[in-house]
C-alpha positions in Angstrom: 69.5 -19.6 -12.4 66.1 -19.0 -12.6 66.3 -16.8 -15.5 68.9 -18.9 -17.0 65.8 -21.7 -17.4 63.4 -19.7 -18.6 65.8 -17.8 -21.3 66.7 -20.0 -24.5 69.8 -18.2 -25.0 70.5 -19.6 -21.3 70.4 -23.1 -21.5 74.2 -23.7 -22.2 75.2 -26.7 -20.4 73.6 -29.7 -18.6 73.1 -28.8 -15.6 70.7 -26.1 -16.4 69.7 -28.3 -19.1 68.8 -30.9 -16.2 66.6 -28.1 -14.3 65.3 -26.8 -17.2 64.0 -30.5 -17.8 62.8 -30.8 -14.4 61.0 -27.8 -14.1 58.8 -28.7 -17.3 57.8 -31.9 -15.7 57.4 -30.5 -11.9 56.6 -27.0 -11.9 52.9 -25.7 -13.3 54.9 -23.2 -15.9 52.9 -21.0 -18.4 52.4 -21.9 -21.7 55.1 -19.1 -22.7 57.3 -20.1 -20.1 57.1 -23.5 -21.3 57.6 -23.2 -24.8 60.3 -20.9 -24.0 62.2 -23.7 -22.2 61.0 -26.2 -24.7 62.6 -24.2 -27.2 65.8 -23.5 -25.2 66.4 -27.5 -24.6 66.1 -28.2 -28.6 68.4 -25.0 -29.7 70.7 -26.9 -26.5 70.3 -30.4 -28.0 71.0 -29.5 -30.9 74.0 -28.1 -30.7 75.0 -30.4 -27.9 74.7 -33.0 -30.8 76.6 -30.4 -33.4 80.0 -30.7 -31.0 79.8 -34.9 -30.6 79.4 -34.9 -34.4 82.4 -33.2 -34.9 84.4 -34.5 -32.2 83.7 -38.0 -33.6 84.6 -36.6 -37.9 87.9 -35.2 -35.7 88.6 -38.2 -34.4 87.6 -40.0 -38.3 89.7 -37.8 -40.1 92.9 -38.6 -36.9 92.7 -42.5 -37.3 92.1 -42.0 -40.9 96.1 -42.3 -41.5 96.4 -45.9 -39.4 93.7 -47.7 -41.3 95.8 -46.8 -44.8 
């Protein structure tokens, strides 16, 4: 788990993101390690937000014919 948290590409689900954020808040992390975790969290949040936007767009397309 530790390796996944410090690996930028390793933050791939909400559980690992939560642990990574906690690690930044509660542990003494090197500046380089902290930046890697921060970048991983930012990338995870970016992809998570994109997925939510894609879901929203899908639902808008599905209900569009119903609103006519």
